[in-house]
TIROMAR-727611 format. One record per residue (C-alpha): residue number from 0; residue in one letter; x, y, z. Coordinates in Angstrom, 3 decimals, padded with zeros to 6 digits. Last residue first. Layout:
% TIROMAR-727611
(NUM "A" (X Y Z)),
...
***
This chain:
% TIROMAR-727611
(194 "L" (122.121 149.176 094.927)),
(193 "E" (124.489 151.983 095.883)),
(192 "V" (123.785 155.278 094.100)),
(191 "G" (126.748 156.743 092.172)),
(190 "N" (125.188 156.452 088.700)),
(189 "L" (124.354 152.798 089.468)),
(188 "T" (126.448 151.410 092.313)),
(187 "V" (127.360 147.819 093.134)),
(186 "R" (129.548 146.736 096.037)),
(185 "L" (131.242 143.445 095.246)),
(184 "T" (131.744 140.779 097.895)),
(183 "R" (134.349 139.143 100.150)),
(182 "I" (137.318 139.545 097.806)),
(181 "G" (140.550 137.913 098.908)),
(180 "E" (142.851 138.248 101.931)),
(179 "R" (145.695 139.823 099.930)),
(178 "F" (143.281 142.552 098.759)),
(177 "S" (143.315 143.839 102.337)),
(176 "T" (140.740 144.881 104.923)),
(175 "S" (141.481 146.410 108.325)),
(174 "G" (140.012 144.760 111.430)),
(173 "P" (143.292 144.776 113.324)),
(172 "L" (145.557 147.441 111.837)),
(171 "G" (147.685 146.913 108.775)),
(170 "T" (149.567 143.895 107.521)),
(169 "S" (148.328 140.354 107.712)),
(168 "S" (150.890 137.721 108.725)),
(167 "K" (148.840 136.738 111.754)),
(166 "N" (145.933 135.555 109.652)),
(165 "R" (142.399 136.698 108.933)),
(164 "G" (142.999 140.301 107.953)),
(163 "T" (139.597 141.592 106.878)),
(162 "Y" (138.102 140.377 103.627)),
(161 "Y" (137.982 142.698 100.646)),
(160 "D" (135.006 144.704 099.399)),
(159 "P" (135.555 145.056 095.679)),
(158 "E" (133.918 147.914 093.769)),
(157 "L" (131.608 147.364 090.832)),
(156 "E" (130.408 150.434 088.967)),
(155 "L" (127.339 150.613 086.741)),
(154 "L" (127.358 153.932 084.872)),
(153 "Y" (124.162 154.927 083.102)),
(152 "D" (123.281 156.969 080.001)),
(151 "S" (119.662 157.777 079.071)),
(150 "G" (117.467 157.627 075.934)),
(149 "G" (115.160 155.031 077.436)),
(148 "A" (115.098 154.731 081.215)),
(147 "L" (117.079 151.914 082.843)),
(146 "L" (115.771 150.220 085.983)),
(145 "V" (118.301 147.926 087.660)),
(144 "E" (117.883 144.701 089.635)),
(143 "R" (120.976 143.394 091.374)),
(142 "A" (122.763 140.069 091.560)),
(141 "V" (126.173 139.447 093.108)),
(140 "A" (128.737 136.776 092.233)),
(139 "L" (131.924 135.328 093.710)),
(138 "N" (133.703 132.068 092.983)),
(137 "D" (136.966 134.061 093.156)),
(136 "G" (138.167 133.170 089.663)),
(135 "P" (134.518 133.280 088.522)),
(134 "L" (134.309 137.010 089.327)),
(133 "A" (130.611 137.593 088.784)),
(132 "S" (128.142 140.388 088.061)),
(131 "I" (124.500 139.347 087.698)),
(130 "V" (122.139 142.004 086.346)),
(129 "Q" (118.349 141.519 086.386)),
(128 "H" (116.784 144.186 084.164)),
(127 "T" (113.957 146.707 084.384)),
(126 "G" (113.254 148.757 081.279)),
(125 "A" (115.047 150.252 078.267)),
(124 "K" (116.741 147.772 075.940)),
(123 "V" (120.482 147.879 076.500)),
(122 "R" (123.329 149.483 074.543)),
(121 "L" (126.529 148.414 076.247)),
(120 "H" (129.898 150.009 077.001)),
(119 "A" (132.346 147.666 078.681)),
(118 "R" (135.182 148.122 081.166)),
(117 "F" (137.323 145.935 083.414)),
(116 "L" (140.604 147.030 084.966)),
(115 "Y" (142.683 144.470 086.831)),
(114 "R" (145.419 145.470 089.297)),
(113 "I" (148.009 142.810 090.197)),
(112 "G" (149.777 142.832 093.547)),
(111 "D" (152.450 144.450 095.729)),
(110 "G" (151.128 146.417 098.676)),
(109 "A" (148.385 148.798 099.715)),
(108 "D" (144.954 148.242 098.136)),
(107 "P" (143.009 147.809 101.403)),
(106 "D" (144.374 151.117 102.832)),
(105 "R" (143.822 150.883 106.608)),
(104 "L" (147.264 152.095 107.710)),
(103 "S" (146.790 155.124 105.483)),
(102 "D" (147.658 156.168 101.950)),
(101 "P" (149.506 152.867 101.804)),
(100 "S" (152.341 152.367 099.359)),
(99 "S" (151.316 150.950 096.044)),
(98 "D" (152.999 148.134 094.195)),
(97 "E" (150.918 147.549 091.106)),
(96 "K" (151.578 145.145 088.281)),
(95 "R" (149.127 145.410 085.419)),
(94 "P" (146.326 143.169 084.319)),
(93 "E" (143.698 144.201 081.731)),
(92 "G" (140.964 141.809 082.704)),
(91 "P" (138.895 139.986 080.142)),
(90 "L" (135.214 140.910 080.145)),
(89 "R" (132.895 137.984 079.477)),
(88 "L" (129.376 139.012 078.471)),
(87 "K" (126.232 137.047 079.152)),
(86 "Q" (122.645 137.344 077.971)),
(85 "G" (120.194 135.750 080.411)),
(84 "D" (118.503 138.894 081.738)),
(83 "I" (121.833 140.744 081.943)),
(82 "N" (124.817 138.518 082.712)),
(81 "V" (128.231 140.012 083.439)),
(80 "L" (131.395 137.936 083.891)),
(79 "L" (134.586 139.627 085.026)),
(78 "E" (137.826 137.893 084.128)),
(77 "Y" (141.133 136.457 085.345)),
(76 "G" (142.637 134.529 082.421)),
(75 "T" (145.211 137.275 081.733)),
(74 "T" (147.089 136.010 084.773)),
(73 "G" (147.759 137.263 088.328)),
(72 "H" (144.840 135.338 089.768)),
(71 "A" (143.622 132.657 087.347)),
(70 "D" (143.960 129.762 089.781)),
(69 "V" (146.113 126.786 090.713)),
(68 "V" (146.522 126.626 094.480)),
(67 "L" (149.352 124.659 096.138)),
(66 "P" (151.937 127.381 095.556)),
(65 "Y" (149.874 130.300 096.989)),
(64 "T" (151.532 133.416 095.595)),
(63 "G" (151.922 131.565 092.299)),
(62 "Q" (150.152 134.185 090.199)),
(61 "H" (150.290 137.534 091.943)),
(60 "H" (147.653 138.623 094.466)),
(59 "T" (144.540 140.516 093.487)),
(58 "K" (143.403 144.109 092.903)),
(57 "V" (140.046 144.872 091.310)),
(56 "S" (138.857 147.840 089.245)),
(55 "A" (135.376 147.695 087.749)),
(54 "R" (133.373 149.559 085.109)),
(53 "I" (130.163 148.790 083.266)),
(52 "T" (128.843 151.511 080.965)),
(51 "L" (125.135 151.222 080.252)),
(50 "D" (123.547 153.090 077.367)),
(49 "A" (119.763 153.059 077.284)),
(48 "Y" (117.330 151.902 074.613)),
(47 "G" (113.732 152.465 073.482)),
(46 "M" (114.253 156.244 073.258)),
(45 "D" (117.218 155.852 070.897)),
(44 "P" (120.718 155.851 072.398)),
(43 "P" (123.170 158.727 071.945)),
(42 "T" (126.133 158.141 069.626)),
(41 "A" (129.355 157.735 071.596)),
(40 "T" (130.616 154.815 069.580)),
(39 "S" (132.034 151.589 070.935)),
(38 "V" (128.896 149.540 071.341)),
(37 "V" (128.393 146.089 072.820)),
(36 "S" (124.842 144.934 072.238)),
(35 "F" (122.136 144.274 074.777)),
(34 "I" (119.064 142.146 075.521)),
(33 "D" (118.665 140.139 072.289)),
(32 "S" (121.310 137.425 072.675)),
(31 "R" (119.706 134.991 075.095)),
(30 "E" (120.648 131.596 076.579)),
(29 "G" (123.857 132.685 078.198)),
(28 "M" (124.546 130.558 081.259)),
(27 "D" (127.729 131.799 082.938)),
(26 "A" (125.837 134.142 085.270)),
(25 "R" (123.685 131.221 086.429)),
(24 "R" (126.834 129.206 087.293)),
(23 "V" (128.251 132.162 089.235)),
(22 "L" (124.909 132.390 091.086)),
(21 "E" (124.989 128.663 091.880)),
(20 "T" (128.568 128.849 093.159)),
(19 "N" (127.701 131.913 095.224)),
(18 "G" (124.830 130.080 096.912)),
(17 "A" (127.076 127.087 097.619)),
(16 "C" (129.690 129.394 099.136)),
(15 "G" (127.064 131.039 101.359)),
(14 "A" (125.747 127.628 102.435)),
(13 "L" (129.315 126.562 103.270)),
(12 "V" (129.821 129.651 105.429)),
(11 "A" (126.491 129.142 107.205)),
(10 "G" (127.241 125.469 107.836)),
(9 "T" (130.671 126.294 109.275)),
(8 "L" (129.110 128.896 111.575)),
(7 "L" (126.475 126.418 112.750)),
(6 "L" (129.103 123.739 113.388)),
(5 "V" (131.354 126.199 115.264)),
(4 "F" (128.388 127.364 117.379)),
(3 "V" (127.434 123.755 118.209)),
(2 "R" (131.030 123.006 119.282)),
(1 "K" (131.108 126.059 121.562)),
(0 "M" (127.893 124.930 123.254)),
***
């Protein structure tokens, strides 16, 4: 019975990874260019358009933390990929070293790592849109549908939900999450409401 459970759990994990891989691949396909434009001015949008600010802050380990793994963590190559209805936008991370002491024993951002800030201001056609947000360096993507009213401003925030401590060297209390364990998923909010 234990062996069957382990096989089922392994299959579920692999299926989840395969699903994420496909969603990351979809996010990287940019076959359109008429959905949004990147804007830097604060002029209000026309009635047929909405302004959408995308913002994310993610903490990862340093480059070379895991010697046998070659990845973008801790480098300027770590990026956020956003795809809205088939038009993609790559947002390079602005990395900075961060060594924060814990606010509590369960602070997921406590410790020495690299903080990435991602931000973009877009002018999007008003209406319902399919938004895929992906961190290709973590093989992670989430998809959400958003409704944007013309003439309005929106803030789409992505917040990492880290894995819980999975090894004996984890710091913090049992069951606490940590950026050192990797990102499990992204929580998505639109104007403060979780999607």
